[in-house]
N, C-alpha and C positions, 0 to 999 in steps of 0.2 A: 625571429625564426619560428617561435611558437605560433604567432599570429598567422604567418604564411602557411605553416603546416595545417592549422585548423581550417583555413580558407580552402586549401587544396583538398583536404579530406571531405569537407561538406560539399564542395563542388563536384568531387568525384562521386559521392553518393547520389547527388541529383542527376549526374550524367548517366549513372547506371540505371536510374529509373526510366530512362528513355527506352531501354531494352526490356526491363522488367518493372512495370509500374508499381508493383507491390513494394519495391525498395523505397519508394517515396513515403510510404507509411512508416517503414522502419527509420527513415531519415528524420521524419517528424518526431518520432519517439525519442531519438537521440538528442535532437536539437532542443526539444521542450524540457528534457530532464537535465542535461548538462549545461544548456544555455551557453554555447561557445561564443555567441555574440557578446556576452558579458566579459569573456576572458580576453578576447582580442582587443587591439587598440586601433588598428588602421584598416586592414582588409576586411575584417569581420564586421566593421561598422558601415561598410559601403552599401550592403544590401539587406533588406528585411528577410533574413533567411527563414525565420520561423513562419512568417506569413507565406513565403514562397513554397515551403514544404507542405504547409497546411492546405493551400489551394491545389498544389500538385497531387497530393494524396487523394483528395476528393475527385479531381478531374481524371486522374489516371484510372481510378476504380470505375468511374462513371462512363468513360469513353473507351477504355482499352482493356479492362480486366473482365474476366468471366464472372457472371453473377450466379453460376450454378452452385447450389449449396448455400447461398446466402439466405439467412433467416432473420426476421425481426422478432426478438424475444420480448416477453412481457416486461422484463427488467429494463430493457431499452425504452419501452413505453413509459415506465415509471420515471426514468431520467428525463424523458421528453416532457412529461407533465410537470416535473419539478423545475425544469428549465423555463417553461412558460410561466409558472407561478413566480419564480424569481424575477422574471422580466416585469411582471405586473407590480411586484413589491418595489422594484427599482424605480418605477415611474411615480410611486407614492411614498418614496423613502423620506425618513426624517432629515437626512443629510443628502440631498440630491447629487451634489458634485462628487462627494466622496463615494457614494453608492455607484455612480457611473464608472468611476475608476476601477472599482473591484469587479463590476459587471464586465468590464473590458476584457478581463482574462478568464472569468468564470464561465461565460457563455461558450468560449472557445474550447475550454477543457471539457465541458459537458457535451457539446456537439461532437467532439472527437470520440468521447466515450461511447456515444450512440453509434457512431460510424464504424469504429474499430472492429466490432464483432462481424460486421458485414464482409470485411476483407479476410478475416481469419477463418477460412472455410475448409482448411486441410490441417492435418496434424503437423506437417512441416511448418506451415505458416504460424500456427499457435506457438510452436517451439521457438521459431525465429523471433517472434515478438517478445516472448519471455526472455530469450537470450539477450536481445538488445537492451531491454529494460534493466536486466541484472548488470550487464557490463557497463551501462551508462551510469547507474548508481555506483557501481564498483569503481569507476574512474574517480568519483568524488571521494569515496570513503577510503580508497587506498592512499590518496594523498594525505588525508587526515590521520590515517593509521600510522603512516611513516613519521609524521610530525609528532604524534603522541609517543611513539617508541623513542624518539630522539629527545624527549623531555619537554616538548612543547605542549600547548593546550592550556586549559583553564576556562572557567565559565565566561563565555562571551569573548574569549581570546583565541580560540582555535579557528584559524582561517583556512579555507580550502583553496580553490583556484582563484577566488576573488574575495575581496573584503565586502561582502554583501550579506545582509541579514534577512533576505527574503527567499521564498521558495525552499528548495532542498538545501540551500546554503545557510539556513537558520538552524542553530544547534539542536533544539528539541525536535524539530521536524526530521532532520537527517538522522538523529539517534533512533527515532521510531522506525523510519523507513529502512535504515541499515539492518535492523534486527528482523524486520518483516520479510526481507528478501532472502534470508538464510534458508528457509524451506525450499525456495525455488532454486537456489544454488545447489543444494543437495540433490534435487530432482534432475537438474541439468547434468550434473556430474555422473549420475547413474544411468539415466535414460536418454540423454541427449544424443542426437544423430548428426547435427551440424558439426560439432566437435566430438567424434566418437570417443567413448570412454577409454582412457589409458592413463598411465602414470602421470603424464604432464597435466592432463585435465584435472585429475584428483589433487595434484599439488596446487594448481591455480585455485581450485575450489576451496581447499584448506586455507590458503593464504587469504582469500577473499572473506571467508568466514571469520578468520582471526582479525582482519582489519575492521570488519563490521562490529565485532565485540569490543574493539578498542575505541570506537567512536563515542559511546557513552562515557568512557573514561576521559578521553581528550576534551570533550565538550562539557563534562561534569553536569550533564542533563539528567535529572532524576527520572524523567520519562523513560530514558533508555534503559536504566536499571530495572524498572518495572517491566518493560517489554522483554528483557532477557529472562526474568523470572517466569513470566507468562509462557514464553516459548519453551523454556526448559520443562515446564509441566506438560505442555501440549505434546511435546516430543515423546513423552512416556507412552502415549497412545499408539504410536506407530513404530517404535523401536522393538526389535525382537528380544533382546536380552535386557530387560528393564533393570534388574538388580545391578548388573554390570554397568549399565548407563548411569544409574544413580551413584554408584561407588566412584566411577571415574569423574563424574561431575563434582562430587564432594571433594575429591582429591585436587582437581583443577582449581576449585574455589579456594581451598586452603593454601595452595601454592601461589595463587595470584594475589591474595590479600597483602602480603608483605611488600609487594612491588607497587601497590596503588599509591598515588600521591596523597599526602595528608589533606590537601585542599579538597580532594575528591571524597574521602571518607567523612570529612566534616560536613560537606554539603549533603551527602546522602543521609546523614544522621537527622536532617531536618524533615525527612519524610514522615517520621513517626509523630512529631509534634509540630504542627504547622504554626502554632501561635508564636513561636520564637523566630519565624522567618517572615519577613515583610512581604516577599513575593507570594508565598503560599497563603498568607492571611488576606492579601488583596484578592486572590482568586476566589476564596470563599465569599468575600463580601460582594464581588461582582456577580457571583451565581445567585446570591440572595436577592440582589437588586433585579436580576433578570427575571426571576420568578414573580416578583412584584410587578415588573414592567408588563409582562404578558397578561396579567390580570386585566389591565386597562387596554392592552393592544394585542388581542388574541391572534391577529393576523400578522404580527411582527412589525418592525419598523424599517425594514429594508436593510441593505448592506451597511455595515458600520454604524448601526443604531446604538452601539455601546457609547458613542461619543457624548450622549446626553446623560450618562450616569454620574452620580456624585454621592459619596457615602463616607461615613466615619466608622472606623473599626479600631479594635484594641490589639496591640501587639506587645510582646515582652522584649525588653531591651536590657542587655547586660552592660553596665558602665564600669570603667576602670577607675577606681577611687585612689589609686596610687599605693605604693608599698605592697603590691601583690594582693590588694583587697579589691574585690569586685562586688557589685550590687546589682541585683535584677529588679527592675520595676516595670509597671505597666503604663503604656502611653497611648493616648488617643491620636490616631492618624487620619487626616482627612484627605481623600483622593477623589479624582474625577477623570472621566474619559479614559477609563482603563479597559483594555481588551478583555474578551471573554475567557481566554486561556482554557477553552474546552469546546470541542466540536459540537457537543450536545447542546450546550447553552448558546453557542454561536447560532445554531439552526433555530433554536427556540426564540432567541431575541430578534434575529433578523427576519426569519420567515414565519414566525408564529407557530401555532399548533398544526396547521395544515402542512407546512413545509417540514416540520419536525417529524410528523407521522410518515410522510412520503420517504424521508431520508432513512428513518428506522426500518420501514418496510423494505426498502431497497437492500439494506444490508442484511436484515433477517432472512430475506428470501435467498440471498446469496449463500449464507451459511447452510440453509436447509437444502438448497440444490446441490451444493458440493458434498453434503453428507449423504444425500441420495446416491450420487454418482460413486462416492467412496464405498458405500455398502454394496451397491450393485456389482461393482467389478471385483471387490474382495470375494464376494460370494461366487462369482463366475470363475475367478482364479482357482478357487478350491475345487470346483467341479471340472474345470477344463483349463489347466495352467498353460495356455498358449502364450508364446513370447510376444506376439503382436499386441496383446491386450495388457501386458504387464505394466505399461506406463500410465494407464488411465486412472486407476485408483490413487496411486501416489501423487499425480498431478492435482487431482481434486483435493487431496489432503493438504498438499503444499499451499494451494490457493486459499483453502479454508484457514489454515494456520496463519498465513500472512494477513488475512483479513481480521482475524481475532486479535493479533498483535496490534494492528492499526486501531481497532475499536477500543482496546485498552489504552493505548498511547494517546488517542484522541480525547480521552477523558480529561487530559491536562494540557492539550494543545489545540488551538483553533485551526484545524485542517479539514474541515468538513468538505471543502471543494478542492483539496489538494490534487493537482492534475495526475500525479503518479498513482494515487489511490483510485481515481476514476479510470485510469488505464488498467489497473488491476481488476476492477469490476468488469471492464470490457473483455479481459481475458476469461473471466468466469463465464460471462454470457456466451463467448465463442465456444468454450469447452462444452457447456451445457447444450448448445445448439448442435454442435458437430456430433457429439456422441449420441444424442437422441436421433439425429438424422441417419447416421451410418448404421445404427442398430435397428432402425425401424423395419427393414426387410427381414432381418433375422427374427424379430419379434412376430412378424406376420406369419413366417413359415412355422415357427414353434406353435403359434396359436392354431393354425390350420391343422398341424399334425396332431395336436391334442384333441381338437374337435373330431377329427377323423378316426382317432384311435377307439377301439371297442372298450366298453366299460370293464374295469378290472374285475376278474373273477368270472366273466362271461365265457361261453363256449368258444367264441371267436378269439378272445384274448388268450385262452389256454392253448388253442390251436396255433396261434401266432407265436406264442412263446416256445411251444414244442418245435415248430418249424425253425425258429432261430437257433435253438440248441442243436438241432440236427445239422 
């Protein structure tokens, strides 16, 4: 029944696209995030739905959708340059077969990130894309949150819709993404128009946020705990009553601690001292190896270049000697072909310094653009608090907060090319392009009015002011 429902749901989305081609874009967002083809057993295996939605989204925009308002931004150009560069490094990769396998999904994610802003040319479309992304991730985290509440979970043991350790179904990745979408959930609950704000929407938003906060507990992913801490600090900048927010946050934390599983608290305690945790010690050793590797390979080794690493590191092990006696000693551990466990070192090792610089530039520019939009519309709201402009600064803030959470989480997870994050960048590009486009006539009118206005203090200015008062 689940397989039949998923099949009919996806087919229904594709059928709706015949009337409104933009729905094919939303269908691809859903299919790429949830991956229903992995959940089903029979019907969902019949057709390559991801490829069908991908082609339909492009064809629908090219042949049937209006191009009015579509703009190609500088950040889209950066993604294009990075895409070409990754293609070149794939041809010269240290491990050609493995590199081609990763290239098989990376290029599609990057091409769609370039394409997505071209379709999001209205406020409604931007909101619809954000809504589908949030609800698609929500489908995954709600299932994980329910299992966590019922006592399930554990490191590497919390399964979602499928027993799959790739994409958003990997514990550390979903922990990072679950926390990153919380700002967007709050924005949709307050400013959304597809589902107008009411009590039901607020309850769903609250439940979704609660489920998102449960994911790091259920997966016992240390990355998720760090992301929660970062988001809690970031929210201080946008909340109105900061002291009340901090007080409520502290009370919630004190109330939650007694209910946390012992295995969760024990695993979180390894954040402070990585030497006692083999996984953390391995990451540090891989990072050191990567820095040495790029000294001889400044242009990177292509996708999956980590397969050539081999190193020995020290770790502390506690041994049970019996009779309640334990002994801690240092051991040498030799390991090889270990993944980077960091997006920064992933980019550096695979794409070298050029790819790393392009990737950092792409994200730094996104933070800067969202900050410009945030400040611009906060300032305008103070001068002219019109309701139609109220959503703009909060959305820029939400996208900026989501990106910062990702950038912190990616310090410890190799998700430099994660499709959901590239979709998030596409949303930022669309918002930047849309607001600059719709505001450009107003800017021109204001500029002309200022140039035509008489100098302050002049006789004409005094006469004009007197006439206005009269």
